[in-house]
N, CA, C, O and the ligand as a Tripos MOL2 file, in Angstrom:
@<TRIPOS>MOLECULE
protein
  237   235    60     0     0
PROTEIN
NO_CHARGES

@<TRIPOS>ATOM
      1 N          40.9490   35.4280   17.2530 N.3       1 MET1
      2 CA         41.0560   34.3120   16.3080 C.3       1 MET1
      3 C          40.5130   34.7020   14.9390 C.2       1 MET1
      4 O          41.1010   34.4040   13.9000 O.2       1 MET1
      5 N          39.3560   35.3880   14.9800 N.am      2 ALA2
      6 CA         38.8240   35.9260   13.7250 C.3       2 ALA2
      7 C          39.8150   36.9320   13.1410 C.2       2 ALA2
      8 O          39.9950   37.0290   11.9270 O.2       2 ALA2
      9 N          40.4460   37.6690   14.0400 N.am      3 ASP3
     10 CA         41.4330   38.6460   13.5970 C.3       3 ASP3
     11 C          42.6220   37.9720   12.9320 C.2       3 ASP3
     12 O          43.1890   38.4910   11.9700 O.2       3 ASP3
     13 N          42.9960   36.7970   13.4640 N.am      4 ASP4
     14 CA         44.1120   36.0680   12.8750 C.3       4 ASP4
     15 C          43.7660   35.6280   11.4550 C.2       4 ASP4
     16 O          44.5820   35.7510   10.5410 O.2       4 ASP4
     17 N          42.5620   35.1200   11.2800 N.am      5 LEU5
     18 CA         42.1200   34.7030    9.9490 C.3       5 LEU5
     19 C          42.0810   35.9090    9.0130 C.2       5 LEU5
     20 O          42.4940   35.8340    7.8550 O.2       5 LEU5
     21 N          41.5750   37.0210    9.5430 N.am      6 HIS6
     22 CA         41.5130   38.2460    8.7470 C.3       6 HIS6
     23 C          42.9090   38.7210    8.3530 C.2       6 HIS6
     24 O          43.1330   39.1600    7.2250 O.2       6 HIS6
     25 N          43.8390   38.6250    9.2970 N.am      7 THR7
     26 CA         45.2180   39.0310    9.0230 C.3       7 THR7
     27 C          45.8300   38.1780    7.9220 C.2       7 THR7
     28 O          46.4900   38.6860    7.0160 O.2       7 THR7
     29 N          45.5970   36.8550    8.0190 N.am      8 ARG8
     30 CA         46.1610   35.9590    7.0010 C.3       8 ARG8
     31 C          45.4870   36.1720    5.6480 C.2       8 ARG8
     32 O          46.1300   36.0810    4.6020 O.2       8 ARG8
     33 N          44.1930   36.4540    5.6810 N.am      9 TYR9
     34 CA         43.4510   36.7410    4.4490 C.3       9 TYR9
     35 C          44.0010   38.0060    3.7900 C.2       9 TYR9
     36 O          44.2350   38.0320    2.5810 O.2       9 TYR9
     37 N          44.2060   39.0550    4.5920 N.am     10 MET10
     38 CA         44.7470   40.3070    4.0710 C.3      10 MET10
     39 C          46.1580   40.1220    3.5260 C.2      10 MET10
     40 O          46.5160   40.6820    2.4900 O.2      10 MET10
     41 N          46.9530   39.3260    4.2430 N.am     11 ALA11
     42 CA         48.3300   39.0880    3.8020 C.3      11 ALA11
     43 C          48.3490   38.3340    2.4810 C.2      11 ALA11
     44 O          49.1240   38.6640    1.5840 O.2      11 ALA11
     45 N          47.4920   37.3160    2.3610 N.am     12 ALA12
     46 CA         47.4180   36.5400    1.1210 C.3      12 ALA12
     47 C          46.9530   37.4190   -0.0330 C.2      12 ALA12
     48 O          47.4610   37.3130   -1.1490 O.2      12 ALA12
     49 N          45.9760   38.2940    0.2450 N.am     13 ALA13
     50 CA         45.4820   39.2160   -0.7830 C.3      13 ALA13
     51 C          46.5970   40.1530   -1.2310 C.2      13 ALA13
     52 O          46.7530   40.4280   -2.4200 O.2      13 ALA13
     53 N          47.3720   40.6390   -0.2570 N.am     14 ARG14
     54 CA         48.4550   41.5750   -0.5730 C.3      14 ARG14
     55 C          49.5100   40.8900   -1.4450 C.2      14 ARG14
     56 O          49.9900   41.4630   -2.4240 O.2      14 ARG14
     57 N          49.8610   39.6540   -1.0730 N.am     15 ILE15
     58 CA         50.8810   38.9200   -1.8270 C.3      15 ILE15
     59 C          50.3900   38.6320   -3.2490 C.2      15 ILE15
     60 O          51.1330   38.7680   -4.2210 O.2      15 ILE15
     61 N          49.1300   38.2330   -3.3410 N.am     16 TRP16
     62 CA         48.5590   37.9410   -4.6670 C.3      16 TRP16
     63 C          48.5170   39.2060   -5.5230 C.2      16 TRP16
     64 O          48.8890   39.1650   -6.6950 O.2      16 TRP16
     65 N          48.0700   40.3280   -4.9550 N.am     17 HIS17
     66 CA         47.9920   41.5760   -5.7090 C.3      17 HIS17
     67 C          49.3730   42.0530   -6.1180 C.2      17 HIS17
     68 O          49.5580   42.5970   -7.2060 O.2      17 HIS17
     69 N          50.3270   41.8450   -5.2460 N.am     18 LYS18
     70 CA         51.7050   42.2230   -5.5540 C.3      18 LYS18
     71 C          52.2110   41.3920   -6.7300 C.2      18 LYS18
     72 O          52.8910   41.8980   -7.6230 O.2      18 LYS18
     73 N          51.8670   40.1090   -6.7100 N.am     19 HIS19
     74 CA         52.2770   39.2360   -7.8070 C.3      19 HIS19
     75 C          51.6600   39.6870   -9.1220 C.2      19 HIS19
     76 O          52.3270   39.6500  -10.1560 O.2      19 HIS19
     77 N          50.3920   40.1140   -9.1060 N.am     20 THR20
     78 CA         49.7420   40.5190  -10.3520 C.3      20 THR20
     79 C          50.4470   41.7280  -10.9710 C.2      20 THR20
     80 O          50.4950   41.8530  -12.1950 O.2      20 THR20
     81 N          50.9940   42.6160  -10.1400 N.am     21 SER21
     82 CA         51.6800   43.7620  -10.7300 C.3      21 SER21
     83 C          53.1100   43.4250  -11.1270 C.2      21 SER21
     84 O          53.6800   44.0700  -12.0060 O.2      21 SER21
     85 N          53.6950   42.4130  -10.4800 N.am     22 ALA22
     86 CA         55.0690   42.0420  -10.7950 C.3      22 ALA22
     87 C          55.1380   41.0390  -11.9440 C.2      22 ALA22
     88 O          56.1080   41.0330  -12.7020 O.2      22 ALA22
     89 N          54.1320   40.2030  -12.0780 N.am     23 CYS23
     90 CA         54.1940   39.0470  -12.9810 C.3      23 CYS23
     91 C          54.1000   39.4500  -14.4530 C.2      23 CYS23
     92 O          54.9100   39.0070  -15.2660 O.2      23 CYS23
     93 N          53.1230   40.2830  -14.7990 N.am     24 GLY24
     94 CA         52.9390   40.6430  -16.1990 C.3      24 GLY24
     95 C          51.9790   39.7170  -16.9240 C.2      24 GLY24
     96 O          51.4460   40.0870  -17.9700 O.2      24 GLY24
     97 N          51.7440   38.5170  -16.3930 N.am     25 SER25
     98 CA         50.7780   37.5850  -16.9960 C.3      25 SER25
     99 C          49.5040   37.4960  -16.1750 C.2      25 SER25
    100 O          48.4000   37.5590  -16.7160 O.2      25 SER25
    101 N          49.6650   37.3500  -14.8630 N.am     26 CYS26
    102 CA         48.5060   37.2660  -13.9820 C.3      26 CYS26
    103 C          47.9090   38.6510  -13.7680 C.2      26 CYS26
    104 O          48.6370   39.6360  -13.6460 O.2      26 CYS26
    105 N          46.5730   38.7210  -13.7240 N.am     27 THR27
    106 CA         45.9080   39.9730  -13.3860 C.3      27 THR27
    107 C          44.7870   39.7000  -12.3970 C.2      27 THR27
    108 O          44.3020   38.5750  -12.2840 O.2      27 THR27
    109 N          44.3820   40.7430  -11.6850 N.am     28 LYS28
    110 CA         43.3010   40.5990  -10.7070 C.3      28 LYS28
    111 C          42.0040   40.2070  -11.4010 C.2      28 LYS28
    112 O          41.1910   39.4790  -10.8310 O.2      28 LYS28
    113 N          41.8010   40.6920  -12.6450 N.am     29 HIS29
    114 CA         40.5460   40.4120  -13.3430 C.3      29 HIS29
    115 C          40.5530   39.0390  -14.0070 C.2      29 HIS29
    116 O          39.5690   38.3030  -13.9460 O.2      29 HIS29
    117 N          41.6730   38.7050  -14.6410 N.am     30 GLU30
    118 CA         41.7410   37.4430  -15.3880 C.3      30 GLU30
    119 C          42.0740   36.2710  -14.4750 C.2      30 GLU30
    120 O          41.7820   35.1200  -14.8010 O.2      30 GLU30
    121 N          42.6890   36.5670  -13.3220 N.am     31 GLY31
    122 CA         43.0950   35.4940  -12.4320 C.3      31 GLY31
    123 C          44.5090   35.0350  -12.7530 C.2      31 GLY31
    124 O          45.2110   35.6620  -13.5460 O.2      31 GLY31
    125 N          44.9210   33.9300  -12.1270 N.am     32 PRO32
    126 CA         46.3020   33.4560  -12.2690 C.3      32 PRO32
    127 C          46.5710   32.8910  -13.6580 C.2      32 PRO32
    128 O          45.7400   32.1670  -14.2070 O.2      32 PRO32
    129 N          47.7290   33.2180  -14.2290 N.am     33 GLN33
    130 CA         48.1220   32.7340  -15.5580 C.3      33 GLN33
    131 C          49.4440   31.9760  -15.5120 C.2      33 GLN33
    132 O          49.9150   31.4980  -16.5450 O.2      33 GLN33
    133 N          50.0450   31.8580  -14.3410 N.am     34 CYS34
    134 CA         51.2800   31.0870  -14.2220 C.3      34 CYS34
    135 C          51.1720   30.2240  -12.9580 C.2      34 CYS34
    136 O          50.2980   30.4460  -12.1200 O.2      34 CYS34
    137 N          52.0670   29.2430  -12.8320 N.am     35 SER35
    138 CA         51.9080   28.2740  -11.7380 C.3      35 SER35
    139 C          52.1660   28.9180  -10.3790 C.2      35 SER35
    140 O          51.5080   28.5710   -9.3980 O.2      35 SER35
    141 N          53.1110   29.8460  -10.3080 N.am     36 ALA36
    142 CA         53.3440   30.5540   -9.0480 C.3      36 ALA36
    143 C          52.1230   31.3800   -8.6750 C.2      36 ALA36
    144 O          51.7130   31.4200   -7.5150 O.2      36 ALA36
    145 N          51.5470   32.0380   -9.6760 N.am     37 GLY37
    146 CA         50.3520   32.8340   -9.4390 C.3      37 GLY37
    147 C          49.1780   31.9680   -9.0180 C.2      37 GLY37
    148 O          48.3860   32.3610   -8.1610 O.2      37 GLY37
    149 N          49.0650   30.7910   -9.6200 N.am     38 ALA38
    150 CA         47.9670   29.8760   -9.2830 C.3      38 ALA38
    151 C          48.0410   29.4710   -7.8220 C.2      38 ALA38
    152 O          47.0180   29.3940   -7.1410 O.2      38 ALA38
    153 N          49.2590   29.2120   -7.3360 N.am     39 ARG39
    154 CA         49.4300   28.8470   -5.9160 C.3      39 ARG39
    155 C          49.0320   29.9870   -5.0080 C.2      39 ARG39
    156 O          48.3260   29.7830   -4.0200 O.2      39 ARG39
    157 N          49.4820   31.1960   -5.3370 N.am     40 LEU40
    158 CA         49.1440   32.3670   -4.5250 C.3      40 LEU40
    159 C          47.6490   32.6360   -4.5520 C.2      40 LEU40
    160 O          47.0360   32.9460   -3.5300 O.2      40 LEU40
    161 N          47.0740   32.5100   -5.7440 N.am     41 TYR41
    162 CA         45.6480   32.7860   -5.8850 C.3      41 TYR41
    163 C          44.8280   31.7540   -5.1190 C.2      41 TYR41
    164 O          43.8080   32.0850   -4.5130 O.2      41 TYR41
    165 N          45.2810   30.5010   -5.1480 N.am     42 GLU42
    166 CA         44.5510   29.4350   -4.4630 C.3      42 GLU42
    167 C          44.5180   29.6710   -2.9550 C.2      42 GLU42
    168 O          43.4750   29.5030   -2.3230 O.2      42 GLU42
    169 N          45.6380   30.0540   -2.3860 N.am     43 SER43
    170 CA         45.6460   30.2780   -0.9360 C.3      43 SER43
    171 C          44.8570   31.5320   -0.5800 C.2      43 SER43
    172 O          44.2100   31.5870    0.4670 O.2      43 SER43
    173 N          44.9090   32.5380   -1.4490 N.am     44 PHE44
    174 CA         44.0870   33.7330   -1.2440 C.3      44 PHE44
    175 C          42.6040   33.3740   -1.2990 C.2      44 PHE44
    176 O          41.8330   33.7920   -0.4360 O.2      44 PHE44
    177 N          42.2010   32.6000   -2.3130 N.am     45 ALA45
    178 CA         40.7920   32.2400   -2.4790 C.3      45 ALA45
    179 C          40.3020   31.3860   -1.3120 C.2      45 ALA45
    180 O          39.1710   31.5410   -0.8510 O.2      45 ALA45
    181 N          41.1700   30.4790   -0.8380 N.am     46 ARG46
    182 CA         40.7810   29.6120    0.2730 C.3      46 ARG46
    183 C          40.5560   30.4210    1.5480 C.2      46 ARG46
    184 O          39.5840   30.2010    2.2700 O.2      46 ARG46
    185 N          41.4630   31.3590    1.8160 N.am     47 LEU47
    186 CA         41.3170   32.2150    2.9950 C.3      47 LEU47
    187 C          40.1140   33.1390    2.8580 C.2      47 LEU47
    188 O          39.4190   33.4120    3.8360 O.2      47 LEU47
    189 N          39.8720   33.6150    1.6480 N.am     48 GLN48
    190 CA         38.7180   34.4810    1.4270 C.3      48 GLN48
    191 C          37.4160   33.7180    1.6960 C.2      48 GLN48
    192 O          36.5040   34.2360    2.3400 O.2      48 GLN48
    193 N          37.3460   32.4790    1.1940 N.am     49 ASP49
    194 CA         36.1760   31.6320    1.4520 C.3      49 ASP49
    195 C          35.9750   31.4160    2.9370 C.2      49 ASP49
    196 O          34.8660   31.5530    3.4520 O.2      49 ASP49
    197 N          37.0680   31.0720    3.6270 N.am     50 ALA50
    198 CA         36.9920   30.8070    5.0660 C.3      50 ALA50
    199 C          36.5540   32.0600    5.8080 C.2      50 ALA50
    200 O          35.7120   32.0080    6.7050 O.2      50 ALA50
    201 N          37.1460   33.2000    5.4140 N.am     51 TYR51
    202 CA         36.8290   34.4480    6.0960 C.3      51 TYR51
    203 C          35.3820   34.8650    5.8500 C.2      51 TYR51
    204 O          34.6590   35.1880    6.7930 O.2      51 TYR51
    205 N          34.9610   34.8590    4.5900 N.am     52 LEU52
    206 CA         33.5980   35.2770    4.2690 C.3      52 LEU52
    207 C          32.5770   34.2770    4.7960 C.2      52 LEU52
    208 O          31.4840   34.6640    5.2110 O.2      52 LEU52
    209 N          32.9280   32.9900    4.7810 N.am     53 GLY53
    210 CA         32.0370   31.9650    5.3200 C.3      53 GLY53
    211 C          31.8040   32.1670    6.7970 C.2      53 GLY53
    212 O          30.6850   32.0120    7.2860 O.2      53 GLY53
    213 N          32.8750   32.5170    7.5170 N.am     54 ARG54
    214 CA         32.7450   32.7560    8.9550 C.3      54 ARG54
    215 C          31.8990   33.9880    9.2340 C.2      54 ARG54
    216 O          31.0920   33.9950   10.1640 O.2      54 ARG54
    217 N          32.0830   35.0400    8.4220 N.am     55 GLN55
    218 CA         31.2860   36.2620    8.5730 C.3      55 GLN55
    219 C          29.8030   35.9270    8.4550 C.2      55 GLN55
    220 O          28.9800   36.4030    9.2370 O.2      55 GLN55
    221 N          29.4720   35.0900    7.4510 N.am     56 ARG56
    222 CA         28.0830   34.7600    7.1710 C.3      56 ARG56
    223 C          27.4810   33.9410    8.3290 C.2      56 ARG56
    224 O          26.3450   34.1670    8.7440 O.2      56 ARG56
    225 N          28.2900   32.9680    8.8440 N.am     57 ARG57
    226 CA         27.7910   32.1220    9.9130 C.3      57 ARG57
    227 C          27.5940   32.8970   11.2070 C.2      57 ARG57
    228 O          26.7610   32.5330   12.0370 O.2      57 ARG57
    229 N          28.3740   33.9800   11.3770 N.am     58 ALA58
    230 CA         28.3290   34.7560   12.6190 C.3      58 ALA58
    231 C          27.0220   35.5260   12.7750 C.2      58 ALA58
    232 O          26.6660   35.9280   13.8830 O.2      58 ALA58
    233 N          26.3100   35.7330   11.6760 N.am     59 ARG59
    234 CA         25.0600   36.5020   11.7530 C.3      59 ARG59
    235 C          23.9010   35.6990   12.3130 C.2      59 ARG59
    236 O          22.7920   36.2190   12.4340 O.2      59 ARG59
    237 ZN         52.0160   35.0900  -12.3980 Zn       60 ZN60
@<TRIPOS>BOND
     1     1     2 1
     2     2     3 1
     3     3     4 2
     4     3     5 am
     5     5     6 1
     6     6     7 1
     7     7     8 2
     8     7     9 am
     9     9    10 1
    10    10    11 1
    11    11    12 2
    12    11    13 am
    13    13    14 1
    14    14    15 1
    15    15    16 2
    16    15    17 am
    17    17    18 1
    18    18    19 1
    19    19    20 2
    20    19    21 am
    21    21    22 1
    22    22    23 1
    23    23    24 2
    24    23    25 am
    25    25    26 1
    26    26    27 1
    27    27    28 2
    28    27    29 am
    29    29    30 1
    30    30    31 1
    31    31    32 2
    32    31    33 am
    33    33    34 1
    34    34    35 1
    35    35    36 2
    36    35    37 am
    37    37    38 1
    38    38    39 1
    39    39    40 2
    40    39    41 am
    41    41    42 1
    42    42    43 1
    43    43    44 2
    44    43    45 am
    45    45    46 1
    46    46    47 1
    47    47    48 2
    48    47    49 am
    49    49    50 1
    50    50    51 1
    51    51    52 2
    52    51    53 am
    53    53    54 1
    54    54    55 1
    55    55    56 2
    56    55    57 am
    57    57    58 1
    58    58    59 1
    59    59    60 2
    60    59    61 am
    61    61    62 1
    62    62    63 1
    63    63    64 2
    64    63    65 am
    65    65    66 1
    66    66    67 1
    67    67    68 2
    68    67    69 am
    69    69    70 1
    70    70    71 1
    71    71    72 2
    72    71    73 am
    73    73    74 1
    74    74    75 1
    75    75    76 2
    76    75    77 am
    77    77    78 1
    78    78    79 1
    79    79    80 2
    80    79    81 am
    81    81    82 1
    82    82    83 1
    83    83    84 2
    84    83    85 am
    85    85    86 1
    86    86    87 1
    87    87    88 2
    88    87    89 am
    89    89    90 1
    90    90    91 1
    91    91    92 2
    92    91    93 am
    93    93    94 1
    94    94    95 1
    95    95    96 2
    96    95    97 am
    97    97    98 1
    98    98    99 1
    99    99   100 2
   100    99   101 am
   101   101   102 1
   102   102   103 1
   103   103   104 2
   104   103   105 am
   105   105   106 1
   106   106   107 1
   107   107   108 2
   108   107   109 am
   109   109   110 1
   110   110   111 1
   111   111   112 2
   112   111   113 am
   113   113   114 1
   114   114   115 1
   115   115   116 2
   116   115   117 am
   117   117   118 1
   118   118   119 1
   119   119   120 2
   120   119   121 am
   121   121   122 1
   122   122   123 1
   123   123   124 2
   124   123   125 am
   125   125   126 1
   126   126   127 1
   127   127   128 2
   128   127   129 am
   129   129   130 1
   130   130   131 1
   131   131   132 2
   132   131   133 am
   133   133   134 1
   134   134   135 1
   135   135   136 2
   136   135   137 am
   137   137   138 1
   138   138   139 1
   139   139   140 2
   140   139   141 am
   141   141   142 1
   142   142   143 1
   143   143   144 2
   144   143   145 am
   145   145   146 1
   146   146   147 1
   147   147   148 2
   148   147   149 am
   149   149   150 1
   150   150   151 1
   151   151   152 2
   152   151   153 am
   153   153   154 1
   154   154   155 1
   155   155   156 2
   156   155   157 am
   157   157   158 1
   158   158   159 1
   159   159   160 2
   160   159   161 am
   161   161   162 1
   162   162   163 1
   163   163   164 2
   164   163   165 am
   165   165   166 1
   166   166   167 1
   167   167   168 2
   168   167   169 am
   169   169   170 1
   170   170   171 1
   171   171   172 2
   172   171   173 am
   173   173   174 1
   174   174   175 1
   175   175   176 2
   176   175   177 am
   177   177   178 1
   178   178   179 1
   179   179   180 2
   180   179   181 am
   181   181   182 1
   182   182   183 1
   183   183   184 2
   184   183   185 am
   185   185   186 1
   186   186   187 1
   187   187   188 2
   188   187   189 am
   189   189   190 1
   190   190   191 1
   191   191   192 2
   192   191   193 am
   193   193   194 1
   194   194   195 1
   195   195   196 2
   196   195   197 am
   197   197   198 1
   198   198   199 1
   199   199   200 2
   200   199   201 am
   201   201   202 1
   202   202   203 1
   203   203   204 2
   204   203   205 am
   205   205   206 1
   206   206   207 1
   207   207   208 2
   208   207   209 am
   209   209   210 1
   210   210   211 1
   211   211   212 2
   212   211   213 am
   213   213   214 1
   214   214   215 1
   215   215   216 2
   216   215   217 am
   217   217   218 1
   218   218   219 1
   219   219   220 2
   220   219   221 am
   221   221   222 1
   222   222   223 1
   223   223   224 2
   224   223   225 am
   225   225   226 1
   226   226   227 1
   227   227   228 2
   228   227   229 am
   229   229   230 1
   230   230   231 1
   231   231   232 2
   232   231   233 am
   233   233   234 1
   234   234   235 1
   235   235   236 2
@<TRIPOS>SUBSTRUCTURE
     1 MET1         2 RESIDUE 1 A MET
     2 ALA2         6 RESIDUE 1 A ALA
     3 ASP3        10 RESIDUE 1 A ASP
     4 ASP4        14 RESIDUE 1 A ASP
     5 LEU5        18 RESIDUE 1 A LEU
     6 HIS6        22 RESIDUE 1 A HIS
     7 THR7        26 RESIDUE 1 A THR
     8 ARG8        30 RESIDUE 1 A ARG
     9 TYR9        34 RESIDUE 1 A TYR
    10 MET10       38 RESIDUE 1 A MET
    11 ALA11       42 RESIDUE 1 A ALA
    12 ALA12       46 RESIDUE 1 A ALA
    13 ALA13       50 RESIDUE 1 A ALA
    14 ARG14       54 RESIDUE 1 A ARG
    15 ILE15       58 RESIDUE 1 A ILE
    16 TRP16       62 RESIDUE 1 A TRP
    17 HIS17       66 RESIDUE 1 A HIS
    18 LYS18       70 RESIDUE 1 A LYS
    19 HIS19       74 RESIDUE 1 A HIS
    20 THR20       78 RESIDUE 1 A THR
    21 SER21       82 RESIDUE 1 A SER
    22 ALA22       86 RESIDUE 1 A ALA
    23 CYS23       90 RESIDUE 1 A CYS
    24 GLY24       94 RESIDUE 1 A GLY
    25 SER25       98 RESIDUE 1 A SER
    26 CYS26      102 RESIDUE 1 A CYS
    27 THR27      106 RESIDUE 1 A THR
    28 LYS28      110 RESIDUE 1 A LYS
    29 HIS29      114 RESIDUE 1 A HIS
    30 GLU30      118 RESIDUE 1 A GLU
    31 GLY31      122 RESIDUE 1 A GLY
    32 PRO32      126 RESIDUE 1 A PRO
    33 GLN33      130 RESIDUE 1 A GLN
    34 CYS34      134 RESIDUE 1 A CYS
    35 SER35      138 RESIDUE 1 A SER
    36 ALA36      142 RESIDUE 1 A ALA
    37 GLY37      146 RESIDUE 1 A GLY
    38 ALA38      150 RESIDUE 1 A ALA
    39 ARG39      154 RESIDUE 1 A ARG
    40 LEU40      158 RESIDUE 1 A LEU
    41 TYR41      162 RESIDUE 1 A TYR
    42 GLU42      166 RESIDUE 1 A GLU
    43 SER43      170 RESIDUE 1 A SER
    44 PHE44      174 RESIDUE 1 A PHE
    45 ALA45      178 RESIDUE 1 A ALA
    46 ARG46      182 RESIDUE 1 A ARG
    47 LEU47      186 RESIDUE 1 A LEU
    48 GLN48      190 RESIDUE 1 A GLN
    49 ASP49      194 RESIDUE 1 A ASP
    50 ALA50      198 RESIDUE 1 A ALA
    51 TYR51      202 RESIDUE 1 A TYR
    52 LEU52      206 RESIDUE 1 A LEU
    53 GLY53      210 RESIDUE 1 A GLY
    54 ARG54      214 RESIDUE 1 A ARG
    55 GLN55      218 RESIDUE 1 A GLN
    56 ARG56      222 RESIDUE 1 A ARG
    57 ARG57      226 RESIDUE 1 A ARG
    58 ALA58      230 RESIDUE 1 A ALA
    59 ARG59      234 RESIDUE 1 A ARG
    60 ZN60       237 GROUP 0 **** ****
């Protein structure tokens, strides 16, 4: 189950990073600059929070 969350987190990160190189406006450092990028970044950030939050609670 943790692996599933990790898989979705990695997939969201990959899609977001792919968008940053394809978009020309959004960057990994500046964050999302277009509405499509904002959606991708939001789901990536949400999964990252969930994933890192679970890691922290597991200790
Ligand atoms: Zn974009």
